[in-house]
LUMNU-647280 format. One record per residue (C-alpha): x, y, z. Coordinates in pm, 1 decimal. Layout:
BEGIN
+----------+----------+----------+
!     east !    north !       up !
+----------+----------+----------+
!        X !        Y !        Z !
...
+----------+----------+----------+
***
This chain:
BEGIN
+----------+----------+----------+
!     east !    north !       up !
+----------+----------+----------+
!  -9010.1 ! -11919.4 !   6407.7 !
!  -8713.8 ! -12128.9 !   6535.7 !
!  -8428.7 ! -12184.9 !   6293.7 !
!  -8473.6 ! -12497.1 !   6081.2 !
!  -8149.8 ! -12692.2 !   6058.1 !
!  -8135.6 ! -12868.4 !   5723.1 !
!  -7901.6 ! -13107.1 !   5541.0 !
!  -7832.7 ! -13081.3 !   5168.8 !
!  -7953.9 ! -13381.3 !   4970.4 !
!  -7615.7 ! -13408.4 !   4795.0 !
!  -7421.5 ! -13444.9 !   5122.2 !
!  -7196.0 ! -13753.1 !   5079.5 !
!  -7330.4 ! -14058.8 !   5257.8 !
!  -6992.9 ! -14105.9 !   5428.9 !
!  -7048.0 ! -13770.2 !   5599.3 !
!  -7406.9 ! -13862.3 !   5689.2 !
!  -7278.3 ! -14188.4 !   5837.4 !
!  -7013.4 ! -14011.5 !   6042.9 !
!  -7259.4 ! -13752.4 !   6174.4 !
!  -7529.8 ! -14015.4 !   6222.4 !
!  -7366.7 ! -14176.0 !   6526.5 !
!  -7440.4 ! -13861.4 !   6724.6 !
!  -7798.7 ! -13827.4 !   6597.2 !
!  -7968.3 ! -14042.4 !   6869.2 !
!  -7780.7 ! -13844.2 !   7134.8 !
!  -7921.0 ! -13502.2 !   7038.5 !
!  -8225.2 ! -13315.9 !   7161.1 !
!  -8554.4 ! -13507.9 !   7166.6 !
!  -8385.1 ! -13829.9 !   7048.6 !
!  -8163.9 ! -13848.7 !   7358.0 !
!  -8457.5 ! -13775.8 !   7586.9 !
!  -8658.8 ! -14046.3 !   7408.1 !
!  -8377.9 ! -14302.9 !   7443.7 !
!  -8352.1 ! -14232.6 !   7816.7 !
!  -8727.1 ! -14239.1 !   7881.3 !
!  -8785.7 ! -14556.5 !   7679.5 !
!  -8492.0 ! -14726.5 !   7851.9 !
!  -8646.4 ! -14655.2 !   8191.5 !
!  -9000.4 ! -14742.5 !   8082.8 !
!  -8878.9 ! -15090.8 !   7985.5 !
!  -8893.5 ! -15170.8 !   8358.0 !
!  -9262.6 ! -15243.9 !   8296.1 !
!  -9142.2 ! -15571.1 !   8143.7 !
!  -9075.8 ! -15689.9 !   8499.2 !
!  -9448.1 ! -15684.4 !   8574.8 !
!  -9596.2 ! -16035.7 !   8600.8 !
!  -9786.6 ! -16224.5 !   8333.5 !
! -10006.3 ! -16065.6 !   8069.5 !
!  -9973.3 ! -15716.0 !   8217.4 !
!  -9597.5 ! -15714.9 !   8169.8 !
!  -9621.8 ! -15857.5 !   7816.9 !
!  -9880.3 ! -15599.4 !   7710.6 !
!  -9683.3 ! -15313.7 !   7865.9 !
!  -9366.8 ! -15427.4 !   7688.0 !
!  -9553.3 ! -15440.6 !   7356.7 !
!  -9667.3 ! -15081.1 !   7408.6 !
!  -9311.1 ! -14969.9 !   7477.2 !
!  -9187.0 ! -15146.6 !   7164.3 !
!  -9462.2 ! -14983.2 !   6959.5 !
!  -9358.9 ! -14641.8 !   7094.4 !
!  -8994.4 ! -14717.6 !   7007.1 !
!  -9069.3 ! -14816.1 !   6647.8 !
!  -9309.4 ! -14528.3 !   6599.8 !
!  -9045.4 ! -14276.0 !   6704.7 !
!  -8790.8 ! -14454.2 !   6483.1 !
!  -9033.7 ! -14417.4 !   6191.7 !
!  -9070.5 ! -14046.6 !   6277.7 !
!  -8689.5 ! -14010.8 !   6266.8 !
!  -8674.5 ! -14177.1 !   5926.0 !
!  -8945.8 ! -13949.0 !   5784.9 !
!  -8786.9 ! -13640.7 !   5940.7 !
!  -8444.9 ! -13723.4 !   5799.1 !
!  -8588.5 ! -13808.6 !   5456.9 !
!  -8749.2 ! -13463.7 !   5452.0 !
!  -8409.0 ! -13297.9 !   5492.6 !
!  -8413.0 ! -13209.6 !   5862.7 !
!  -8077.7 ! -13226.8 !   6042.0 !
!  -8213.9 ! -13263.5 !   6396.0 !
!  -8436.9 ! -13535.0 !   6546.5 !
!  -8813.0 ! -13469.5 !   6561.1 !
!  -9009.4 ! -13397.9 !   6874.8 !
!  -9194.8 ! -13696.9 !   7015.8 !
!  -9524.9 ! -13755.1 !   6835.6 !
!  -9461.7 ! -13467.7 !   6595.5 !
!  -9562.1 ! -13634.4 !   6271.1 !
!  -9581.1 ! -14013.6 !   6284.8 !
!  -9887.5 ! -14235.2 !   6280.7 !
!  -9943.2 ! -14515.5 !   6530.5 !
!  -9995.6 ! -14773.6 !   6252.0 !
!  -9625.3 ! -14743.7 !   6169.7 !
!  -9526.5 ! -14826.0 !   6525.3 !
!  -9756.3 ! -15124.7 !   6558.4 !
!  -9669.1 ! -15256.0 !   6212.3 !
!  -9294.8 ! -15232.1 !   6272.4 !
!  -9334.7 ! -15397.3 !   6613.4 !
!  -9534.0 ! -15685.3 !   6462.0 !
!  -9287.0 ! -15741.7 !   6178.1 !
!  -8977.8 ! -15739.4 !   6398.2 !
!  -9135.5 ! -15960.3 !   6664.4 !
!  -9233.7 ! -16201.0 !   6385.6 !
!  -8870.6 ! -16214.8 !   6268.9 !
!  -8757.3 ! -16284.5 !   6625.8 !
!  -9020.2 ! -16559.0 !   6657.1 !
!  -8907.9 ! -16719.6 !   6327.6 !
!  -8549.0 ! -16719.3 !   6450.5 !
!  -8651.1 ! -16884.4 !   6778.0 !
!  -8856.3 ! -17148.8 !   6595.8 !
!  -8563.5 ! -17216.1 !   6361.5 !
!  -8321.8 ! -17256.1 !   6649.8 !
!  -8551.2 ! -17496.7 !   6837.4 !
!  -8700.4 ! -17704.7 !   6555.3 !
!  -8508.2 ! -17637.8 !   6231.0 !
!  -8149.3 ! -17531.0 !   6313.6 !
!  -8040.7 ! -17561.8 !   5952.9 !
!  -8291.7 ! -17291.2 !   5852.2 !
!  -8160.5 ! -17026.7 !   6094.1 !
!  -7909.0 ! -16871.0 !   5855.9 !
!  -8147.8 ! -16862.2 !   5558.6 !
!  -8406.9 ! -16692.0 !   5781.0 !
!  -8151.4 ! -16436.0 !   5904.0 !
!  -8026.1 ! -16360.3 !   5553.5 !
!  -8378.2 ! -16326.6 !   5413.9 !
!  -8477.2 ! -16099.5 !   5702.5 !
!  -8170.1 ! -15879.1 !   5651.8 !
!  -8249.1 ! -15848.9 !   5280.0 !
!  -8618.1 ! -15760.1 !   5303.2 !
!  -8646.7 ! -15578.9 !   5639.2 !
!  -8511.2 ! -15244.8 !   5508.4 !
!  -8777.1 ! -15240.7 !   5232.1 !
!  -9047.6 ! -15335.0 !   5483.2 !
!  -8926.5 ! -15078.6 !   5739.1 !
!  -8914.6 ! -14793.6 !   5490.5 !
!  -9253.3 ! -14879.6 !   5344.8 !
!  -9416.3 ! -14902.0 !   5687.2 !
!  -9252.2 ! -14581.4 !   5808.5 !
!  -9399.2 ! -14381.7 !   5520.2 !
!  -9727.2 ! -14559.8 !   5447.3 !
!  -9820.7 ! -14739.1 !   5769.3 !
!  -9976.8 ! -15005.1 !   5544.8 !
!  -9878.0 ! -15353.9 !   5662.2 !
! -10032.3 ! -15530.1 !   5363.2 !
!  -9830.9 ! -15316.1 !   5121.7 !
!  -9512.2 ! -15351.1 !   5329.2 !
!  -9516.1 ! -15732.8 !   5317.3 !
!  -9594.1 ! -15746.9 !   4944.4 !
!  -9289.9 ! -15889.8 !   4758.9 !
!  -9370.2 ! -15667.9 !   4458.6 !
!  -9332.2 ! -15364.6 !   4686.4 !
!  -8995.9 ! -15499.6 !   4803.0 !
!  -8879.7 ! -15513.0 !   4442.3 !
!  -8999.2 ! -15155.2 !   4384.7 !
!  -8804.9 ! -15023.2 !   4684.8 !
!  -8493.4 ! -15226.2 !   4603.7 !
!  -8507.4 ! -15108.9 !   4243.5 !
!  -8524.2 ! -14745.2 !   4353.7 !
!  -8198.9 ! -14784.1 !   4544.0 !
!  -8014.0 ! -15021.3 !   4312.1 !
!  -7682.7 ! -15145.3 !   4449.4 !
!  -7704.1 ! -14885.6 !   4725.9 !
!  -7978.0 ! -15099.1 !   4885.3 !
!  -7695.7 ! -15313.9 !   5023.2 !
!  -7614.0 ! -15027.8 !   5261.8 !
!  -7936.1 ! -15058.5 !   5470.3 !
!  -7894.8 ! -15438.8 !   5450.8 !
!  -7548.2 ! -15399.9 !   5603.0 !
!  -7689.9 ! -15154.8 !   5859.2 !
!  -7950.8 ! -15411.8 !   5963.3 !
!  -7689.0 ! -15685.3 !   5994.4 !
!  -7466.6 ! -15456.0 !   6199.9 !
!  -7764.7 ! -15358.2 !   6413.3 !
!  -7832.5 ! -15725.7 !   6486.9 !
!  -7469.3 ! -15792.9 !   6578.1 !
!  -7446.5 ! -15486.7 !   6801.8 !
!  -7771.5 ! -15576.7 !   6978.8 !
!  -7633.8 ! -15925.2 !   7048.8 !
!  -7310.2 ! -15770.7 !   7183.5 !
!  -7507.9 ! -15529.0 !   7401.0 !
!  -7723.4 ! -15816.0 !   7526.0 !
!  -7422.6 ! -16034.8 !   7614.8 !
!  -7243.2 ! -15746.0 !   7783.6 !
!  -7536.8 ! -15635.9 !   7997.1 !
!  -7619.8 ! -15998.5 !   8085.4 !
!  -7321.3 ! -15988.1 !   8321.1 !
!  -7502.9 ! -15731.1 !   8536.2 !
!  -7799.8 ! -15773.3 !   8775.0 !
!  -8121.1 ! -15749.8 !   8571.4 !
!  -8239.4 ! -15436.2 !   8748.4 !
!  -7930.9 ! -15256.6 !   8609.7 !
!  -7896.6 ! -15449.0 !   8284.8 !
!  -8252.9 ! -15385.5 !   8167.5 !
!  -8228.2 ! -15005.1 !   8120.9 !
!  -7871.2 ! -15026.3 !   7985.7 !
!  -7965.8 ! -15287.9 !   7727.7 !
!  -8285.1 ! -15099.2 !   7642.1 !
!  -8089.0 ! -14775.0 !   7590.9 !
!  -7836.3 ! -14956.4 !   7369.7 !
!  -8089.5 ! -15108.5 !   7130.6 !
!  -8307.3 ! -14795.5 !   7123.6 !
!  -7998.1 ! -14597.0 !   7023.2 !
!  -7913.4 ! -14852.5 !   6753.2 !
!  -8267.8 ! -14860.6 !   6615.3 !
!  -8282.6 ! -14480.6 !   6587.2 !
!  -7940.1 ! -14480.2 !   6422.3 !
!  -8046.2 ! -14740.4 !   6164.8 !
!  -8370.7 ! -14561.6 !   6076.7 !
!  -8197.8 ! -14224.4 !   6059.0 !
!  -7943.2 ! -14361.3 !   5811.3 !
!  -8216.5 ! -14519.9 !   5599.8 !
!  -8392.5 ! -14182.8 !   5601.5 !
!  -8068.6 ! -14020.0 !   5484.4 !
!  -8054.9 ! -14261.2 !   5189.6 !
!  -8413.8 ! -14181.3 !   5096.3 !
!  -8333.7 ! -13809.6 !   5118.8 !
!  -8044.7 ! -13850.5 !   4875.7 !
!  -8278.6 ! -14023.3 !   4627.2 !
!  -8601.8 ! -13838.1 !   4701.8 !
!  -8674.0 ! -13776.1 !   4333.6 !
!  -8697.8 ! -14151.9 !   4270.0 !
!  -8963.9 ! -14179.3 !   4540.1 !
!  -9158.6 ! -13875.9 !   4417.7 !
!  -9076.5 ! -13682.8 !   4736.6 !
!  -9028.0 ! -13311.2 !   4783.4 !
!  -8833.0 ! -13260.3 !   5110.2 !
!  -9022.0 ! -13011.9 !   5323.8 !
!  -8730.4 ! -12881.6 !   5536.2 !
!  -8578.1 ! -12655.5 !   5264.8 !
!  -8919.9 ! -12505.4 !   5186.6 !
!  -8983.2 ! -12441.2 !   5556.5 !
!  -8639.6 ! -12282.5 !   5588.4 !
!  -8716.8 ! -12049.0 !   5299.9 !
!  -9051.1 ! -11957.0 !   5454.1 !
!  -8880.7 ! -11873.9 !   5785.2 !
!  -8643.8 ! -11629.0 !   5615.0 !
!  -8323.2 ! -11830.3 !   5658.8 !
!  -8234.3 ! -11781.0 !   5294.9 !
!  -8260.9 ! -11407.3 !   5354.4 !
!  -7995.1 ! -11433.3 !   5626.5 !
!  -7763.2 ! -11626.9 !   5397.8 !
!  -7813.4 ! -11367.1 !   5125.1 !
!  -7749.1 ! -11088.5 !   5376.6 !
!  -7419.5 ! -11248.4 !   5482.7 !
!  -7304.1 ! -11287.1 !   5124.0 !
!  -7402.3 ! -10928.0 !   5041.9 !
!  -7221.7 ! -10798.6 !   5351.1 !
!  -6904.6 ! -10988.0 !   5258.9 !
!  -6909.6 ! -10835.2 !   4910.8 !
!  -6984.4 ! -10486.8 !   5041.7 !
!  -6703.5 ! -10514.7 !   5298.3 !
!  -6450.2 ! -10515.9 !   5012.8 !
!  -6527.9 ! -10152.6 !   4928.5 !
!  -6714.2 ! -10018.6 !   5233.2 !
!  -6663.2 ! -10232.6 !   5545.6 !
!  -6841.2 !  -9987.6 !   5776.5 !
!  -7156.5 !  -9999.3 !   5562.5 !
!  -7141.4 ! -10379.7 !   5574.3 !
!  -7115.1 ! -10365.5 !   5953.2 !
!  -7414.6 ! -10132.0 !   5975.3 !
!  -7614.8 ! -10368.3 !   5756.0 !
!  -7536.0 ! -10666.6 !   5979.7 !
!  -7593.1 ! -10464.5 !   6296.8 !
!  -7942.1 ! -10380.7 !   6173.7 !
!  -8017.0 ! -10752.8 !   6141.3 !
!  -7876.5 ! -10822.0 !   6488.8 !
!  -8115.9 ! -10565.9 !   6637.7 !
!  -8413.6 ! -10757.9 !   6500.2 !
!  -8542.2 ! -11096.9 !   6618.5 !
!  -8292.4 ! -11372.0 !   6707.8 !
!  -8025.4 ! -11381.9 !   6439.8 !
!  -7853.5 ! -11712.5 !   6353.4 !
!  -7492.7 ! -11772.5 !   6465.1 !
!  -7364.0 ! -11721.0 !   6109.4 !
!  -7473.8 ! -11355.1 !   6117.0 !
!  -7308.2 ! -11299.4 !   6455.5 !
!  -6989.1 ! -11469.3 !   6338.2 !
!  -6972.1 ! -11267.6 !   6017.1 !
!  -7023.9 ! -10946.1 !   6214.1 !
!  -6736.8 ! -11036.8 !   6446.4 !
!  -6509.1 ! -11125.9 !   6153.1 !
!  -6562.8 ! -10780.8 !   6002.7 !
!  -6506.5 ! -10613.7 !   6341.1 !
!  -6177.0 ! -10802.2 !   6374.8 !
!  -6065.3 ! -10687.5 !   6031.1 !
!  -6132.8 ! -10325.1 !   6124.5 !
!  -5963.0 ! -10359.0 !   6462.8 !
!  -6276.2 ! -10243.1 !   6645.7 !
!  -6183.0 ! -10385.4 !   6984.7 !
!  -6450.8 ! -10210.0 !   7192.9 !
!  -6725.3 ! -10308.4 !   6951.2 !
!  -6612.9 ! -10671.2 !   6970.2 !
!  -6646.6 ! -10662.4 !   7349.2 !
!  -6989.4 ! -10497.4 !   7336.6 !
!  -7110.3 ! -10750.6 !   7083.2 !
!  -6960.4 ! -11028.7 !   7296.2 !
!  -7178.5 ! -10925.5 !   7589.3 !
!  -7487.9 ! -10923.3 !   7368.1 !
!  -7413.8 ! -11255.4 !   7200.0 !
!  -7324.4 ! -11434.3 !   7523.3 !
!  -7656.1 ! -11326.8 !   7678.0 !
!  -7844.0 ! -11439.3 !   7364.8 !
!  -7670.7 ! -11777.9 !   7363.7 !
!  -7751.4 ! -11833.5 !   7730.9 !
!  -8116.4 ! -11750.6 !   7662.6 !
!  -8114.7 ! -12006.2 !   7377.6 !
!  -7963.6 ! -12276.0 !   7602.1 !
!  -7629.8 ! -12277.2 !   7417.4 !
!  -7405.1 ! -12227.0 !   7718.8 !
!  -7107.2 ! -12413.3 !   7573.4 !
!  -7101.9 ! -12191.0 !   7265.4 !
!  -7124.1 ! -11893.9 !   7504.0 !
!  -6805.6 ! -12016.6 !   7675.6 !
!  -6630.5 ! -12005.1 !   7338.3 !
!  -6737.4 ! -11644.0 !   7278.2 !
!  -6632.0 ! -11559.2 !   7633.6 !
!  -6282.5 ! -11700.2 !   7576.4 !
!  -6252.6 ! -11497.0 !   7257.1 !
!  -6344.8 ! -11179.7 !   7445.0 !
!  -6096.7 ! -11257.0 !   7724.7 !
!  -5830.5 ! -11286.4 !   7455.8 !
!  -5913.4 ! -10926.5 !   7360.1 !
!  -5946.5 ! -10793.3 !   7717.3 !
!  -5812.9 ! -11005.1 !   8004.2 !
!  -6053.7 ! -10835.2 !   8246.4 !
!  -6366.0 ! -10918.7 !   8046.1 !
!  -6652.6 ! -11094.1 !   8222.8 !
!  -7027.2 ! -11104.9 !   8142.2 !
!  -7209.4 ! -10796.5 !   8265.8 !
!  -7493.0 ! -10990.0 !   8432.0 !
!  -7428.9 ! -11182.1 !   8757.7 !
!  -7662.9 ! -11466.3 !   8662.7 !
!  -7486.5 ! -11513.6 !   8328.9 !
!  -7141.8 ! -11488.2 !   8486.2 !
!  -7231.2 ! -11733.9 !   8762.7 !
!  -7391.7 ! -11985.9 !   8529.4 !
!  -7086.3 ! -11986.7 !   8302.2 !
!  -6854.4 ! -12020.8 !   8604.2 !
!  -7044.9 ! -12330.6 !   8715.8 !
!  -7032.8 ! -12475.8 !   8363.3 !
!  -6659.3 ! -12405.5 !   8327.8 !
!  -6592.8 ! -12583.4 !   8656.7 !
!  -6805.4 ! -12883.4 !   8553.9 !
!  -6631.5 ! -12932.0 !   8219.6 !
!  -6282.0 ! -12895.5 !   8366.7 !
!  -6199.2 ! -12546.8 !   8233.2 !
!  -6038.5 ! -12448.7 !   8563.6 !
!  -5859.8 ! -12133.3 !   8444.7 !
!  -6185.0 ! -11998.1 !   8307.8 !
!  -6371.2 ! -12096.6 !   8627.4 !
!  -6110.5 ! -11907.0 !   8832.9 !
!  -6141.9 ! -11602.3 !   8608.8 !
!  -6521.2 ! -11596.4 !   8633.0 !
!  -6531.5 ! -11673.5 !   9005.9 !
!  -6285.4 ! -11396.7 !   9088.5 !
!  -6460.9 ! -11162.9 !   8846.0 !
!  -6793.0 ! -11232.5 !   9018.6 !
!  -6641.2 ! -11135.8 !   9355.1 !
!  -6484.6 ! -10822.0 !   9208.4 !
!  -6803.1 ! -10697.0 !   9038.1 !
!  -7071.2 ! -10813.5 !   9283.6 !
!  -6890.5 ! -10847.1 !   9621.5 !
!  -7206.8 ! -10818.1 !   9834.0 !
!  -7424.1 ! -11047.1 !   9622.6 !
!  -7554.6 ! -11346.5 !   9824.6 !
!  -7403.0 ! -11581.2 !   9565.8 !
!  -7057.2 ! -11424.0 !   9593.0 !
!  -6929.0 ! -11677.5 !   9853.9 !
!  -7035.6 ! -11965.2 !   9629.7 !
!  -6835.8 ! -11836.2 !   9334.0 !
!  -6546.0 ! -11731.7 !   9555.9 !
!  -6532.2 ! -12086.5 !   9693.0 !
!  -6557.3 ! -12224.0 !   9337.5 !
!  -6256.1 ! -12012.1 !   9235.4 !
!  -6064.4 ! -12113.6 !   9549.2 !
!  -6118.9 ! -12484.0 !   9478.9 !
!  -6001.4 ! -12440.1 !   9120.6 !
!  -5692.5 ! -12251.7 !   9244.6 !
!  -5621.2 ! -12523.6 !   9500.8 !
!  -5597.7 ! -12777.0 !   9219.4 !
!  -5277.1 ! -12600.1 !   9106.3 !
!  -4984.7 ! -12637.8 !   9347.3 !
!  -4839.6 ! -12300.3 !   9255.8 !
!  -5170.9 ! -12129.2 !   9337.7 !
!  -5219.5 ! -12255.0 !   9694.9 !
!  -5124.2 ! -11917.7 !   9844.0 !
!  -5380.8 ! -11739.1 !   9626.3 !
!  -5646.0 ! -11995.1 !   9721.1 !
!  -5570.7 ! -11949.9 !  10093.2 !
!  -5587.0 ! -11570.8 !  10064.3 !
!  -5920.4 ! -11591.9 !   9884.1 !
!  -6064.6 ! -11828.1 !  10148.5 !
!  -5948.2 ! -11599.0 !  10431.2 !
!  -6114.7 ! -11306.8 !  10258.6 !
!  -6441.4 ! -11498.5 !  10220.9 !
!  -6438.0 ! -11605.9 !  10585.5 !
!  -6379.9 ! -11247.8 !  10700.5 !
!  -6639.7 ! -11091.5 !  10471.5 !
!  -6909.9 ! -11356.4 !  10523.4 !
!  -6867.7 ! -11489.9 !  10878.0 !
!  -7230.3 ! -11607.1 !  10907.9 !
!  -7287.7 ! -11738.8 !  10556.6 !
!  -7425.0 ! -12097.0 !  10519.9 !
!  -7111.9 ! -12184.8 !  10319.2 !
!  -6879.8 ! -12085.5 !  10603.8 !
!  -6830.4 ! -12451.1 !  10701.9 !
!  -6723.4 ! -12545.4 !  10349.9 !
!  -6493.1 ! -12243.8 !  10332.8 !
!  -6322.4 ! -12348.9 !  10659.0 !
!  -6299.5 ! -12710.7 !  10542.9 !
!  -6130.4 ! -12606.3 !  10219.5 !
!  -5886.7 ! -12389.5 !  10420.9 !
!  -5797.7 ! -12683.0 !  10648.2 !
!  -5748.3 ! -12902.7 !  10341.5 !
!  -5502.3 ! -12650.2 !  10200.8 !
!  -5310.7 ! -12638.9 !  10528.8 !
!  -5295.2 ! -13016.7 !  10538.2 !
!  -5164.0 ! -13030.1 !  10182.6 !
!  -4895.3 ! -12775.5 !  10270.9 !
+----------+----------+----------+
***
């Protein structure tokens, strides 16, 4: 079972707010924002077809927002997969309510300008209660019942002003995004604007879910994420780490054996790996740190955590300057990533290491050229870059990259 990332219910809201800005940009939420932004192009279709298609996209947006609120309220740290738990009534109900608010604002502007601000203030005050009710119950009649608004507001007390402020901020930011993107051609502005307000909607619903999570007892909720984490054995790992730390005081080698046994089983969480490395450092077990580094880097790559793998790699290089991953695919993938994120010294190290360990591999010229380009970016390394390019040209005279190798060599000569 994959690790369940959870958030403690007593986490300060200031911390939830700070972390919340990155929530719509993680995992399934980011993919959803991108897809929905592109799908909004259906609004360009003529007549009824375009209007219906846009309504469907809005319903999908609100439904996923409702899923995010429920997921967060249940104690999960990460966004939910698309369609993992929501019901379609939530999406349609939220779409209807918010379109109604927009329509009331338009009517006020056109026919009753003096009523615009009262409408906006009333909407800001009651929309959080309506949104939260619809997200959890999917019952439109209950959501628009003023008695239900009072129940929700009473459960939050003065803290209810936080989602009110979030809604007001959401409205302001959507207007800013709309004005900004209006300066662009519509074919470009449409997806940018759509991405902006989808991001803001997910952020608002995530933060409302965080508030519900903090007060789950008042709503009669039992967050499911902690129970699922216990069922998956995560608590056992935390207990193991604590036991190993205590045991390390008197018998560090026994603590290391205990952690090593866990590492040999199914995928261990990063905390177990990190604790194991801390104990190895304390004992000065340099070779064991390097062996574990190879294992952990490969595991991180398999889990799609390449950036964390770069961090472990740098730690191992600090122990042994000649260290590189022992698999060419892993080494090459990390070299490409290091070059992309601007870690040129690390890209040079991995590219040269690839050539040294797998000189006849068909990918060797690619990583040699990658290292040469990174060297060429440093004026004091031009001679090393030229020597590396000459070596590649001599060793691989017929390789498809020969043209790029020669072009890079000519560029170096021109710079000199």
